[in-house]
Residue, then its C-alpha position, 0 to 999 in steps of 0.5 A: m468447495g475445495l481446499s487451496e493448496g498454494a503450492l509454489l506458483e500454482l493458482n486456485n480457482r479463484e485466482i484463475s477466475l480473477l485472471i481471466l476476468f482481467g484479461i477479457v476487461a483489459l482486452f476490451g478496455l484497451r480497444d479504446s484508443k482513449i483507455r489505450t493512451s491512458f494506460f501507455n501514459v500510467l506506463k510511461v510514469i512507473f517505468s521512469d527512472k526515478l521510479l525504476v531505481i525505487f523498484e530496484l531497490n525495493l526488490l533488493y530490500i525484499l530479497i535481503i529480507l527472504i534471504l534472512l527468513s530462509s537463513v532462520g527457516f522461516w521462508n522457503f520456495s513453497m511460499l513464493k507465490g504468497t510473496i509475489l502477491w505480497v509484493l504486487f499488492t502490497s509493497i507496490v502499492l505502498i510505494l506508490n502512496v507513500f508520499k501521500k500517506s505520510e502526510e497523514d498522522g500516524f501513517l506508519r501506525a496505521i500500516i502495523l495496526s492493519n496487519f493485525k485486524i480480525i479481517v485480515f485472518l478472515e481475508y485469509l480463511g476464505s482464500l484457503f477455500v474456493f468453490d469450483l471455476l465455473i462458481e468462481l468465474i460468476l461469483q467474482p464479476v457479481l462481488f466486483f458489480i457490487t463493490v464498484t455500484i457502492g463505490l460509484s453511489e457513494g455521495e449521491s443522494k438519489l442513489a441512496k437506496v441503491k447504496v444501502f441495498f448493495e451494501v446489504v446483499l454484500s454483507i449477506l454474501g460476505v457472512l455466508l462466505i465465512l460461514f463456508s470457510i468456518y464450516n470447511l475449516f472444522e471439516n479439514m482442520e487437520s490438513i489446515v492447522t499445520i506449521d506450513r499453514l501458520k507460516d503462510f498466514t503470518l508471512p504478509p504481516i511479517l513482510t509488511l513489518i520488516y518493510i516498514p524501515f524501507i517505507y520510512i526512508l522512501a518517505f523521508y527521501g522523497k519529502y526532502e526532494i519535494y521540499f528541496n525542489r520547491l525551494d530552489y524553484i522559489n528562490r532561483g539562482n539564490p547562493l543561500n539555497s545550499y545553506a537554507k537546506f543544510r539547515v533544514i536537514l540539521f533542524c530535521n534530521i531524520r525525524l520526518r514528522k519534524l520535516i512534514q511540520f516544518s514544510r506545512k508551517h514554511p511550504t516556502m521559504e523565501y530569504k536574502t540573507k543567512n540572518d533570514i534564515k536564521e529567522i525561520f528556524k527561531n519562529f518555527k521553534l518558539t511557535q512549538l514552544a507555545t503550542l507545547g505550552c497550551 
């Protein structure tokens, strides 16, 4: 078991093994015409005009963050690999899930809290120490198989015992890996407890916290666009559509929670006069007051 260096774009044995396994799965998977068609359909969605604009704005925002962090002496090019991994597995995942997750109450709070759980420290600790490449090539497929099996047996009464068995196995493996990591932590304390290691550990949560305004604006814009598209569809050709949109913006403004509440209460707005639109907002306000009074 060795200490992972993580310098620039240097990959450790665990990352190399995951890339090899991903390559093998992709190679065999893409031989199937149905999987290949589905894969290209996903690529078409990802590289659609709207998503490309969002990804470009995303990279611009991240670049500004890195310039700011560099100007205060926090970020440097030795942290590039960690930054790229954060972009691939955190920022892009947040972008793809933001419209669904933003419907959930406290989704921004959940993002913040997820960066301060003990599991984050344990995951980082585990990433510091990796096994030899051969062991990693055996270990990673085993962990993947166990995780997939647990997922597939979820909700299946016939597979309940199988699920419990693999959950126990996964827990034992997890505890063993954590114990190995803790042992090596004390064995290599001087080389680990450094300013650079502390920066590496705090980089993902710091990037995520600074990234929240971008996610909020994206969710906010997306909700307005979806709601206004629905409004245009329901009231096709209605000259009052622009007025209705103006009233929605005036009423909800930049409060995402209020926009979500309003769209849930009025998933569609049908109107023939301005008074109809005014009545919709008047009734919504009365409903809110009645809710607060309960």
